[in-house]
N, C-alpha and C positions, 0 to 999 in steps of 0.2 A: 675292727670296729672299736672305737674308743669305749672305755668302761666308764660308767657313771657312778663311781663309788665316792663315798665321803661327801655327799652333797648335803648342805644345810637345808632343812625343810623350810618351805614357804608356809605361811599360815593363812587362814581365812582373812585375817586383818590385811594381808597383802592385797586381797581382792577388794575389800571395803575401802581401802585408802587410795585406790586408783580408779580412773574412769575406764569403762569397758572398752572404749575405742583406743585407749592407751595399751590395754592388755592384748586385745585381739589384733592380729597382724595377718598380712597376706602370706600364703604359702610360698615356698621357694619355687622358682621356675625350674623346669626339667634340666636345663644345662647347669644349674647351680648345685645339683645333688651329686655328691661323690658316689662312686660305686663301691660296694663291699669288696674286700680282697678275695681273690680266688683261693680255693682250698689248698692249692699248692704253694701259695705265697709264704715266704718266711714269716711274715707278720702274723700269720694265723697259728704258728707253732709256738706255744707258750710252755715254759718250764718253771717249776718252783712257784706256781700260782696257788694262792689260798682260795680254791674254788668255793668252798663253803662260806667263807667270809665275804667273798665277792657277791655270792647269791643273796646272802642276808642283807647286805648294803643295797643291792639293786632292788630287792623287794621293799625295803624301807623307802627308797626313792620313788618307786612306783606307787606305793600307798600314799605318800605325801603328795605326789602329783595328782592322784585321783581325788584326794580330799580337797585340793586346790580347785579342781574342776567342778566338784559338787558345789562349792561356794560360788564359783563363777556362774554356774547354771542357775542357782537360786537367785543370784543378783540379776541375771539376764531376764528371768521370768518376772521378778518383782518390778524391774524397771519397765517391763512391757505391760504392767497392770494385771499380771496373772499370779497373784500371791497364792491362790488356791493350789496351783500347780507347783509353785516353788516349795510349798510345804511337803510335797510328795516326791521330791527328787530323792532317789535311792542309790546308795553306794552298794550295788548288788554283789560285786566281787568280794567285798569285805564281809558281807552277810552270808552269801551262799557259795563262795569259792569262785575260782576262775574258769569253771567249765561252761559258763553261759555264752562265751564268745564276745562279751562286752563287759564293761566295768560299772557303768552308771546308767540307770533308767531315769530319763528326764522326759520333758514334754515340749512340744511345739506350742506356740501361743494359742493355737486352736484346739489343744487338748490331745492331738495325736502323739503317739510314743516317739521318743528320740532315744535311740540306743547308742551309747557312747563307749568307745574303747579309748583309753588314754595311754599315750607313750610319752614318757618324761625323760629329759636329759638336762644335765647342767651345762651342756655345750651349746653350740650354734644350732639354728633351725635346720641347717643342711645335714646335720649328723644322721647317718643311716640308723635304722632301728629294726628290731625284730618283731615279727607278727606270727602268731600261731596259726596253724592250718584251720583251727576252729574259728578264729576271728575272720579269716578269709571266707570261710563257708557262710558264717552268719552275715557278713557284709553283703554277700551275693543274695542270700535268701531274703534279707530285709533291706534291700537296696535303697528304698525311699526313706527308711527310718534310721539307717546306720550312719554314724558319724565317727571319724577319727579325729581326736583332739591331740595335737602335738604340743606339749609343754616344753619349752626350751629356755636356756639361760636360768635354770631353776635356782642355782645357788645365789645369784645376785638379784636381778629383777626379772621375775618370770614373765614370759610372753607366751601366747598361744596362737597357733593357726589351726583351722579345722577344715576338713573336707568331708563332703557327703557322698555316699554311694559305695559301690563295691571296691574293695581295696585293689583287686586285680585290674580295675579300670583306671584307678587314680595313681598307682605307684608301680614301679618296676619291681617285681618280686623275684627273688632268687632263692631256690631251695637251699637250706643250710643244714638241716638235720634230717635224719631218717630213722624210722623205727625198725629195728632188726631182730629177727628170730633165727634160730638155727634151722638150716634146711634139712 
């Protein structure tokens, strides 16, 4: 899977300077999505990698993408005439950590909760991404309220596609990591 390091952050101004229908795009079709390499593939064997540096850069990219989506959600609600809800969009993963299973608490125009997890890449929309088991569980538990926002082309001109519902029903999920303890 491609690494999203060294991405220049987009700003809230990027959202303000563009029309929503210019930012929001259709998701890729199933045949357009590449599959992740198998565990035995040589592509998955890395040596001499600065894992700590990569993790820090990926976290910075994730945070910048989440900030972008907060601004996008506020704009969506304001344009729908729901300023009262726009003022209450919350970046919960920045405030409470990543354990909630979503990154942003927003609202539908009728006031119902919208729980958003954000996946950001500086690459194409077809680039595979990782999801945590907690995100999969939360998406199943709150199926009507859960949304995945995929922010892509983040370095240049960011675009977003979003899908509603359980991740296991919307994406092909492949186990990647396991928690291990001594037997």
